[in-house]
PyMOL Python script that loads the backbone (N, CA, C, O; Angstrom):
from pymol import cmd

cmd.read_pdbstr("""\
ATOM      1  N   UNK A   1       8.364  -8.752 -13.582  1.00  0.00           N
ATOM      2  CA  UNK A   1       6.924  -8.633 -13.403  1.00  0.00           C
ATOM      3  C   UNK A   1       6.590  -8.736 -11.915  1.00  0.00           C
ATOM      4  O   UNK A   1       7.148  -9.559 -11.190  1.00  0.00           O
ATOM      5  N   UNK A   2       5.677  -7.888 -11.485  1.00  0.00           N
ATOM      6  CA  UNK A   2       5.279  -7.876 -10.078  1.00  0.00           C
ATOM      7  C   UNK A   2       4.504  -9.142  -9.710  1.00  0.00           C
ATOM      8  O   UNK A   2       3.802  -9.728 -10.535  1.00  0.00           O
ATOM      9  N   UNK A   3       4.652  -9.536  -8.474  1.00  0.00           N
ATOM     10  CA  UNK A   3       3.890 -10.657  -7.934  1.00  0.00           C
ATOM     11  C   UNK A   3       2.625 -10.084  -7.297  1.00  0.00           C
ATOM     12  O   UNK A   3       2.632  -9.694  -6.129  1.00  0.00           O
ATOM     13  N   UNK A   4       1.549 -10.037  -8.063  1.00  0.00           N
ATOM     14  CA  UNK A   4       0.315  -9.403  -7.601  1.00  0.00           C
ATOM     15  C   UNK A   4      -0.297 -10.147  -6.418  1.00  0.00           C
ATOM     16  O   UNK A   4      -0.871  -9.523  -5.526  1.00  0.00           O
ATOM     17  N   UNK A   5      -0.182 -11.473  -6.402  1.00  0.00           N
ATOM     18  CA  UNK A   5      -0.725 -12.214  -5.265  1.00  0.00           C
ATOM     19  C   UNK A   5       0.039 -11.865  -3.991  1.00  0.00           C
ATOM     20  O   UNK A   5      -0.559 -11.760  -2.921  1.00  0.00           O
ATOM     21  N   UNK A   6       1.340 -11.688  -4.096  1.00  0.00           N
ATOM     22  CA  UNK A   6       2.136 -11.294  -2.930  1.00  0.00           C
ATOM     23  C   UNK A   6       1.678  -9.927  -2.418  1.00  0.00           C
ATOM     24  O   UNK A   6       1.543  -9.725  -1.211  1.00  0.00           O
ATOM     25  N   UNK A   7       1.439  -8.989  -3.342  1.00  0.00           N
ATOM     26  CA  UNK A   7       0.927  -7.669  -2.953  1.00  0.00           C
ATOM     27  C   UNK A   7      -0.387  -7.802  -2.193  1.00  0.00           C
ATOM     28  O   UNK A   7      -0.589  -7.142  -1.174  1.00  0.00           O
ATOM     29  N   UNK A   8      -1.276  -8.652  -2.688  1.00  0.00           N
ATOM     30  CA  UNK A   8      -2.574  -8.853  -2.038  1.00  0.00           C
ATOM     31  C   UNK A   8      -2.418  -9.515  -0.674  1.00  0.00           C
ATOM     32  O   UNK A   8      -3.120  -9.164   0.273  1.00  0.00           O
ATOM     33  N   UNK A   9      -1.506 -10.463  -0.574  1.00  0.00           N
ATOM     34  CA  UNK A   9      -1.271 -11.145   0.709  1.00  0.00           C
ATOM     35  C   UNK A   9      -0.778 -10.168   1.771  1.00  0.00           C
ATOM     36  O   UNK A   9      -1.143 -10.281   2.942  1.00  0.00           O
ATOM     37  N   UNK A  10       0.043  -9.218   1.366  1.00  0.00           N
ATOM     38  CA  UNK A  10       0.553  -8.209   2.293  1.00  0.00           C
ATOM     39  C   UNK A  10      -0.512  -7.170   2.653  1.00  0.00           C
ATOM     40  O   UNK A  10      -0.529  -6.652   3.770  1.00  0.00           O
ATOM     41  N   UNK A  11      -1.385  -6.873   1.715  1.00  0.00           N
ATOM     42  CA  UNK A  11      -2.442  -5.886   1.922  1.00  0.00           C
ATOM     43  C   UNK A  11      -3.585  -6.412   2.786  1.00  0.00           C
ATOM     44  O   UNK A  11      -4.175  -5.657   3.560  1.00  0.00           O
ATOM     45  N   UNK A  12      -3.897  -7.679   2.663  1.00  0.00           N
ATOM     46  CA  UNK A  12      -5.065  -8.260   3.333  1.00  0.00           C
ATOM     47  C   UNK A  12      -5.130  -7.973   4.832  1.00  0.00           C
ATOM     48  O   UNK A  12      -6.180  -7.530   5.297  1.00  0.00           O
ATOM     49  N   UNK A  13      -4.073  -8.197   5.617  1.00  0.00           N
ATOM     50  CA  UNK A  13      -4.182  -7.934   7.059  1.00  0.00           C
ATOM     51  C   UNK A  13      -4.481  -6.464   7.383  1.00  0.00           C
ATOM     52  O   UNK A  13      -5.183  -6.174   8.352  1.00  0.00           O
ATOM     53  N   UNK A  14      -3.960  -5.552   6.587  1.00  0.00           N
ATOM     54  CA  UNK A  14      -4.237  -4.132   6.819  1.00  0.00           C
ATOM     55  C   UNK A  14      -5.720  -3.831   6.574  1.00  0.00           C
ATOM     56  O   UNK A  14      -6.341  -3.090   7.336  1.00  0.00           O
ATOM     57  N   UNK A  15      -6.275  -4.401   5.524  1.00  0.00           N
ATOM     58  CA  UNK A  15      -7.701  -4.192   5.244  1.00  0.00           C
ATOM     59  C   UNK A  15      -8.572  -4.837   6.310  1.00  0.00           C
ATOM     60  O   UNK A  15      -9.582  -4.265   6.719  1.00  0.00           O
ATOM     61  N   UNK A  16      -8.187  -6.027   6.761  1.00  0.00           N
ATOM     62  CA  UNK A  16      -8.959  -6.728   7.793  1.00  0.00           C
ATOM     63  C   UNK A  16      -8.930  -5.985   9.128  1.00  0.00           C
ATOM     64  O   UNK A  16      -9.813  -6.189   9.960  1.00  0.00           O
ATOM     65  N   UNK A  17      -7.948  -5.143   9.344  1.00  0.00           N
ATOM     66  CA  UNK A  17      -7.833  -4.380  10.584  1.00  0.00           C
ATOM     67  C   UNK A  17      -8.763  -3.171  10.604  1.00  0.00           C
ATOM     68  O   UNK A  17      -8.895  -2.512  11.635  1.00  0.00           O
ATOM     69  N   UNK A  18      -9.410  -2.871   9.472  1.00  0.00           N
ATOM     70  CA  UNK A  18     -10.331  -1.740   9.413  1.00  0.00           C
ATOM     71  C   UNK A  18     -11.744  -2.188   9.752  1.00  0.00           C
ATOM     72  O   UNK A  18     -12.102  -3.348   9.546  1.00  0.00           O
ATOM     73  N   UNK A  19     -12.539  -1.268  10.270  1.00  0.00           N
ATOM     74  CA  UNK A  19     -13.940  -1.588  10.568  1.00  0.00           C
ATOM     75  C   UNK A  19     -14.726  -1.916   9.303  1.00  0.00           C
ATOM     76  O   UNK A  19     -15.584  -2.799   9.316  1.00  0.00           O
ATOM     77  N   UNK A  20     -14.438  -1.209   8.214  1.00  0.00           N
ATOM     78  CA  UNK A  20     -15.200  -1.400   6.979  1.00  0.00           C
ATOM     79  C   UNK A  20     -14.954  -2.745   6.308  1.00  0.00           C
ATOM     80  O   UNK A  20     -15.852  -3.285   5.662  1.00  0.00           O
ATOM     81  N   UNK A  21     -13.757  -3.291   6.452  1.00  0.00           N
ATOM     82  CA  UNK A  21     -13.428  -4.535   5.745  1.00  0.00           C
ATOM     83  C   UNK A  21     -12.985  -5.654   6.688  1.00  0.00           C
ATOM     84  O   UNK A  21     -12.260  -6.560   6.277  1.00  0.00           O
ATOM     85  N   UNK A  22     -13.413  -5.594   7.933  1.00  0.00           N
ATOM     86  CA  UNK A  22     -13.023  -6.645   8.879  1.00  0.00           C
ATOM     87  C   UNK A  22     -13.610  -8.003   8.501  1.00  0.00           C
ATOM     88  O   UNK A  22     -13.128  -9.032   8.974  1.00  0.00           O
ATOM     89  N   UNK A  23     -14.640  -8.022   7.657  1.00  0.00           N
ATOM     90  CA  UNK A  23     -15.249  -9.282   7.225  1.00  0.00           C
ATOM     91  C   UNK A  23     -14.627  -9.840   5.942  1.00  0.00           C
ATOM     92  O   UNK A  23     -15.110 -10.841   5.411  1.00  0.00           O
ATOM     93  N   UNK A  24     -13.574  -9.215   5.442  1.00  0.00           N
ATOM     94  CA  UNK A  24     -12.861  -9.696   4.256  1.00  0.00           C
ATOM     95  C   UNK A  24     -12.008 -10.898   4.640  1.00  0.00           C
ATOM     96  O   UNK A  24     -11.166 -10.807   5.534  1.00  0.00           O
ATOM     97  N   UNK A  25     -12.224 -12.014   3.971  1.00  0.00           N
ATOM     98  CA  UNK A  25     -11.494 -13.246   4.314  1.00  0.00           C
ATOM     99  C   UNK A  25     -10.257 -13.458   3.446  1.00  0.00           C
ATOM    100  O   UNK A  25      -9.172 -13.725   3.963  1.00  0.00           O
ATOM    101  N   UNK A  26     -10.415 -13.342   2.141  1.00  0.00           N
ATOM    102  CA  UNK A  26      -9.274 -13.580   1.251  1.00  0.00           C
ATOM    103  C   UNK A  26      -9.313 -12.629   0.056  1.00  0.00           C
ATOM    104  O   UNK A  26     -10.358 -12.090  -0.308  1.00  0.00           O
ATOM    105  N   UNK A  27      -8.143 -12.446  -0.533  1.00  0.00           N
ATOM    106  CA  UNK A  27      -7.983 -11.752  -1.803  1.00  0.00           C
ATOM    107  C   UNK A  27      -7.179 -12.696  -2.697  1.00  0.00           C
ATOM    108  O   UNK A  27      -6.035 -13.031  -2.390  1.00  0.00           O
ATOM    109  N   UNK A  28      -7.775 -13.112  -3.785  1.00  0.00           N
ATOM    110  CA  UNK A  28      -7.127 -14.074  -4.675  1.00  0.00           C
ATOM    111  C   UNK A  28      -6.975 -13.465  -6.065  1.00  0.00           C
ATOM    112  O   UNK A  28      -7.937 -12.954  -6.638  1.00  0.00           O
ATOM    113  N   UNK A  29      -5.763 -13.525  -6.597  1.00  0.00           N
ATOM    114  CA  UNK A  29      -5.510 -13.009  -7.939  1.00  0.00           C
ATOM    115  C   UNK A  29      -5.526 -14.155  -8.931  1.00  0.00           C
ATOM    116  O   UNK A  29      -4.825 -15.150  -8.747  1.00  0.00           O
ATOM    117  N   UNK A  30      -6.323 -14.022  -9.981  1.00  0.00           N
ATOM    118  CA  UNK A  30      -6.375 -15.012 -11.055  1.00  0.00           C
ATOM    119  C   UNK A  30      -5.607 -14.425 -12.241  1.00  0.00           C
ATOM    120  O   UNK A  30      -6.119 -13.546 -12.934  1.00  0.00           O
ATOM    121  N   UNK A  31      -4.376 -14.908 -12.481  1.00  0.00           N
ATOM    122  CA  UNK A  31      -3.566 -14.321 -13.551  1.00  0.00           C
ATOM    123  C   UNK A  31      -4.111 -14.586 -14.956  1.00  0.00           C
ATOM    124  O   UNK A  31      -3.849 -13.810 -15.874  1.00  0.00           O
ATOM    125  N   UNK A  32      -4.855 -15.657 -15.130  1.00  0.00           N
ATOM    126  CA  UNK A  32      -5.414 -15.952 -16.453  1.00  0.00           C
ATOM    127  C   UNK A  32      -6.526 -14.968 -16.818  1.00  0.00           C
ATOM    128  O   UNK A  32      -6.597 -14.491 -17.951  1.00  0.00           O
ATOM    129  N   UNK A  33      -7.385 -14.674 -15.853  1.00  0.00           N
ATOM    130  CA  UNK A  33      -8.494 -13.745 -16.084  1.00  0.00           C
ATOM    131  C   UNK A  33      -8.138 -12.303 -15.724  1.00  0.00           C
ATOM    132  O   UNK A  33      -8.875 -11.374 -16.054  1.00  0.00           O
ATOM    133  N   UNK A  34      -7.004 -12.125 -15.047  1.00  0.00           N
ATOM    134  CA  UNK A  34      -6.545 -10.821 -14.579  1.00  0.00           C
ATOM    135  C   UNK A  34      -7.603 -10.126 -13.720  1.00  0.00           C
ATOM    136  O   UNK A  34      -7.932  -8.958 -13.925  1.00  0.00           O
ATOM    137  N   UNK A  35      -8.123 -10.884 -12.752  1.00  0.00           N
ATOM    138  CA  UNK A  35      -9.074 -10.322 -11.801  1.00  0.00           C
ATOM    139  C   UNK A  35      -8.646 -10.680 -10.381  1.00  0.00           C
ATOM    140  O   UNK A  35      -7.953 -11.670 -10.147  1.00  0.00           O
ATOM    141  N   UNK A  36      -9.080  -9.849  -9.447  1.00  0.00           N
ATOM    142  CA  UNK A  36      -8.914 -10.122  -8.030  1.00  0.00           C
ATOM    143  C   UNK A  36     -10.277 -10.559  -7.519  1.00  0.00           C
ATOM    144  O   UNK A  36     -11.283  -9.904  -7.792  1.00  0.00           O
ATOM    145  N   UNK A  37     -10.317 -11.651  -6.786  1.00  0.00           N
ATOM    146  CA  UNK A  37     -11.557 -12.118  -6.194  1.00  0.00           C
ATOM    147  C   UNK A  37     -11.474 -11.870  -4.692  1.00  0.00           C
ATOM    148  O   UNK A  37     -10.634 -12.438  -3.994  1.00  0.00           O
ATOM    149  N   UNK A  38     -12.361 -11.013  -4.216  1.00  0.00           N
ATOM    150  CA  UNK A  38     -12.455 -10.727  -2.791  1.00  0.00           C
ATOM    151  C   UNK A  38     -13.536 -11.625  -2.211  1.00  0.00           C
ATOM    152  O   UNK A  38     -14.669 -11.633  -2.693  1.00  0.00           O
ATOM    153  N   UNK A  39     -13.186 -12.382  -1.174  1.00  0.00           N
ATOM    154  CA  UNK A  39     -14.131 -13.299  -0.535  1.00  0.00           C
ATOM    155  C   UNK A  39     -14.397 -12.789   0.881  1.00  0.00           C
ATOM    156  O   UNK A  39     -13.472 -12.462   1.625  1.00  0.00           O
ATOM    157  N   UNK A  40     -15.678 -12.731   1.234  1.00  0.00           N
ATOM    158  CA  UNK A  40     -16.087 -12.192   2.520  1.00  0.00           C
ATOM    159  C   UNK A  40     -16.580 -13.306   3.448  1.00  0.00           C
ATOM    160  O   UNK A  40     -16.868 -14.418   3.007  1.00  0.00           O
ATOM    161  N   UNK A  41     -16.669 -12.985   4.734  1.00  0.00           N
ATOM    162  CA  UNK A  41     -17.033 -13.963   5.761  1.00  0.00           C
ATOM    163  C   UNK A  41     -18.386 -14.611   5.495  1.00  0.00           C
ATOM    164  O   UNK A  41     -18.584 -15.777   5.838  1.00  0.00           O
ATOM    165  N   UNK A  42     -19.319 -13.883   4.893  1.00  0.00           N
ATOM    166  CA  UNK A  42     -20.646 -14.438   4.625  1.00  0.00           C
ATOM    167  C   UNK A  42     -20.689 -15.307   3.369  1.00  0.00           C
ATOM    168  O   UNK A  42     -21.748 -15.809   2.993  1.00  0.00           O
ATOM    169  N   UNK A  43     -19.531 -15.482   2.720  1.00  0.00           N
ATOM    170  CA  UNK A  43     -19.445 -16.308   1.521  1.00  0.00           C
ATOM    171  C   UNK A  43     -19.603 -15.537   0.228  1.00  0.00           C
ATOM    172  O   UNK A  43     -19.399 -16.096  -0.850  1.00  0.00           O
ATOM    173  N   UNK A  44     -19.957 -14.277   0.308  1.00  0.00           N
ATOM    174  CA  UNK A  44     -20.104 -13.491  -0.914  1.00  0.00           C
ATOM    175  C   UNK A  44     -18.731 -13.218  -1.518  1.00  0.00           C
ATOM    176  O   UNK A  44     -17.707 -13.239  -0.834  1.00  0.00           O
ATOM    177  N   UNK A  45     -18.745 -12.962  -2.822  1.00  0.00           N
ATOM    178  CA  UNK A  45     -17.524 -12.721  -3.578  1.00  0.00           C
ATOM    179  C   UNK A  45     -17.712 -11.500  -4.450  1.00  0.00           C
ATOM    180  O   UNK A  45     -18.821 -11.184  -4.880  1.00  0.00           O
ATOM    181  N   UNK A  46     -16.614 -10.824  -4.700  1.00  0.00           N
ATOM    182  CA  UNK A  46     -16.632  -9.686  -5.620  1.00  0.00           C
ATOM    183  C   UNK A  46     -15.410  -9.782  -6.507  1.00  0.00           C
ATOM    184  O   UNK A  46     -14.290  -9.933  -6.019  1.00  0.00           O
ATOM    185  N   UNK A  47     -15.623  -9.694  -7.808  1.00  0.00           N
ATOM    186  CA  UNK A  47     -14.530  -9.709  -8.766  1.00  0.00           C
ATOM    187  C   UNK A  47     -14.120  -8.295  -9.133  1.00  0.00           C
ATOM    188  O   UNK A  47     -14.964  -7.443  -9.407  1.00  0.00           O
ATOM    189  N   UNK A  48     -12.821  -8.054  -9.135  1.00  0.00           N
ATOM    190  CA  UNK A  48     -12.282  -6.734  -9.462  1.00  0.00           C
ATOM    191  C   UNK A  48     -11.328  -6.874 -10.637  1.00  0.00           C
ATOM    192  O   UNK A  48     -10.370  -7.646 -10.583  1.00  0.00           O
ATOM    193  N   UNK A  49     -11.593  -6.129 -11.690  1.00  0.00           N
ATOM    194  CA  UNK A  49     -10.766  -6.182 -12.891  1.00  0.00           C
ATOM    195  C   UNK A  49      -9.381  -5.614 -12.595  1.00  0.00           C
ATOM    196  O   UNK A  49      -9.257  -4.495 -12.098  1.00  0.00           O
ATOM    197  N   UNK A  50      -8.348  -6.384 -12.898  1.00  0.00           N
ATOM    198  CA  UNK A  50      -6.967  -5.928 -12.702  1.00  0.00           C
ATOM    199  C   UNK A  50      -6.162  -6.036 -13.998  1.00  0.00           C
ATOM    200  O   UNK A  50      -4.932  -6.076 -13.966  1.00  0.00           O
ATOM    201  N   UNK A  51      -6.851  -6.082 -15.125  1.00  0.00           N
ATOM    202  CA  UNK A  51      -6.184  -6.237 -16.416  1.00  0.00           C
ATOM    203  C   UNK A  51      -5.252  -5.069 -16.680  1.00  0.00           C
ATOM    204  O   UNK A  51      -5.648  -3.908 -16.583  1.00  0.00           O
ATOM    205  N   UNK A  52      -4.027  -5.385 -17.011  1.00  0.00           N
ATOM    206  CA  UNK A  52      -2.984  -4.426 -17.366  1.00  0.00           C
ATOM    207  C   UNK A  52      -2.635  -3.460 -16.245  1.00  0.00           C
ATOM    208  O   UNK A  52      -2.020  -2.425 -16.498  1.00  0.00           O
ATOM    209  N   UNK A  53      -3.012  -3.774 -15.017  1.00  0.00           N
ATOM    210  CA  UNK A  53      -2.693  -2.909 -13.880  1.00  0.00           C
ATOM    211  C   UNK A  53      -1.309  -3.222 -13.333  1.00  0.00           C
ATOM    212  O   UNK A  53      -0.880  -4.375 -13.313  1.00  0.00           O
ATOM    213  N   UNK A  54      -0.623  -2.186 -12.894  1.00  0.00           N
ATOM    214  CA  UNK A  54       0.577  -2.384 -12.083  1.00  0.00           C
ATOM    215  C   UNK A  54       0.085  -2.811 -10.697  1.00  0.00           C
ATOM    216  O   UNK A  54      -1.118  -2.795 -10.435  1.00  0.00           O
ATOM    217  N   UNK A  55       0.987  -3.183  -9.833  1.00  0.00           N
ATOM    218  CA  UNK A  55       0.598  -3.573  -8.483  1.00  0.00           C
ATOM    219  C   UNK A  55      -0.134  -2.453  -7.760  1.00  0.00           C
ATOM    220  O   UNK A  55      -1.155  -2.692  -7.115  1.00  0.00           O
ATOM    221  N   UNK A  56       0.381  -1.231  -7.863  1.00  0.00           N
ATOM    222  CA  UNK A  56      -0.237  -0.097  -7.184  1.00  0.00           C
ATOM    223  C   UNK A  56      -1.593   0.248  -7.802  1.00  0.00           C
ATOM    224  O   UNK A  56      -2.539   0.561  -7.079  1.00  0.00           O
ATOM    225  N   UNK A  57      -1.692   0.196  -9.104  1.00  0.00           N
ATOM    226  CA  UNK A  57      -2.978   0.453  -9.765  1.00  0.00           C
ATOM    227  C   UNK A  57      -4.009  -0.597  -9.370  1.00  0.00           C
ATOM    228  O   UNK A  57      -5.183  -0.274  -9.188  1.00  0.00           O
ATOM    229  N   UNK A  58      -3.585  -1.838  -9.236  1.00  0.00           N
ATOM    230  CA  UNK A  58      -4.480  -2.909  -8.807  1.00  0.00           C
ATOM    231  C   UNK A  58      -5.034  -2.596  -7.419  1.00  0.00           C
ATOM    232  O   UNK A  58      -6.227  -2.761  -7.167  1.00  0.00           O
ATOM    233  N   UNK A  59      -4.156  -2.144  -6.521  1.00  0.00           N
ATOM    234  CA  UNK A  59      -4.577  -1.823  -5.154  1.00  0.00           C
ATOM    235  C   UNK A  59      -5.550  -0.648  -5.170  1.00  0.00           C
ATOM    236  O   UNK A  59      -6.556  -0.674  -4.461  1.00  0.00           O
ATOM    237  N   UNK A  60      -5.272   0.369  -5.958  1.00  0.00           N
ATOM    238  CA  UNK A  60      -6.187   1.513  -6.061  1.00  0.00           C
ATOM    239  C   UNK A  60      -7.561   1.072  -6.556  1.00  0.00           C
ATOM    240  O   UNK A  60      -8.582   1.454  -5.984  1.00  0.00           O
ATOM    241  N   UNK A  61      -7.588   0.269  -7.618  1.00  0.00           N
ATOM    242  CA  UNK A  61      -8.855  -0.215  -8.161  1.00  0.00           C
ATOM    243  C   UNK A  61      -9.593  -1.072  -7.138  1.00  0.00           C
ATOM    244  O   UNK A  61     -10.809  -0.958  -6.987  1.00  0.00           O
ATOM    245  N   UNK A  62      -8.872  -1.908  -6.455  1.00  0.00           N
ATOM    246  CA  UNK A  62      -9.455  -2.778  -5.437  1.00  0.00           C
ATOM    247  C   UNK A  62     -10.128  -1.931  -4.351  1.00  0.00           C
ATOM    248  O   UNK A  62     -11.277  -2.183  -3.990  1.00  0.00           O
ATOM    249  N   UNK A  63      -9.419  -0.938  -3.838  1.00  0.00           N
ATOM    250  CA  UNK A  63      -9.980  -0.094  -2.794  1.00  0.00           C
ATOM    251  C   UNK A  63     -11.195   0.684  -3.278  1.00  0.00           C
ATOM    252  O   UNK A  63     -12.183   0.808  -2.553  1.00  0.00           O
ATOM    253  N   UNK A  64     -11.129   1.210  -4.501  1.00  0.00           N
ATOM    254  CA  UNK A  64     -12.277   1.944  -5.047  1.00  0.00           C
ATOM    255  C   UNK A  64     -13.513   1.069  -5.127  1.00  0.00           C
ATOM    256  O   UNK A  64     -14.616   1.512  -4.808  1.00  0.00           O
ATOM    257  N   UNK A  65     -13.331  -0.172  -5.552  1.00  0.00           N
ATOM    258  CA  UNK A  65     -14.483  -1.041  -5.769  1.00  0.00           C
ATOM    259  C   UNK A  65     -14.985  -1.698  -4.491  1.00  0.00           C
ATOM    260  O   UNK A  65     -16.139  -2.122  -4.429  1.00  0.00           O
ATOM    261  N   UNK A  66     -14.149  -1.789  -3.486  1.00  0.00           N
ATOM    262  CA  UNK A  66     -14.586  -2.384  -2.224  1.00  0.00           C
ATOM    263  C   UNK A  66     -15.236  -1.357  -1.299  1.00  0.00           C
ATOM    264  O   UNK A  66     -15.972  -1.728  -0.385  1.00  0.00           O
ATOM    265  N   UNK A  67     -14.974  -0.086  -1.525  1.00  0.00           N
ATOM    266  CA  UNK A  67     -15.494   0.945  -0.613  1.00  0.00           C
ATOM    267  C   UNK A  67     -16.785   1.541  -1.124  1.00  0.00           C
ATOM    268  O   UNK A  67     -17.356   2.420  -0.479  1.00  0.00           O
TER     269      UNK A  67
END
""", "prot")
cmd.dss("prot")
cmd.show_as("cartoon", "prot")
cmd.util.cbc("prot")
cmd.orient("prot")
């Protein structure tokens, strides 16, 4: 089974290097709820459904919902 949190940890610096997501602070995967929680510098949060996603599908969904 893929380590989805590891995938997010590796992805985060690349997203933070972009102008559009430079205010992204953390990406946290909740395996019980199967969601990714994106936390921004202003304290806002966004939940992204990652249920039954592979690591790559999770990243695609994350990018679609953050952009």
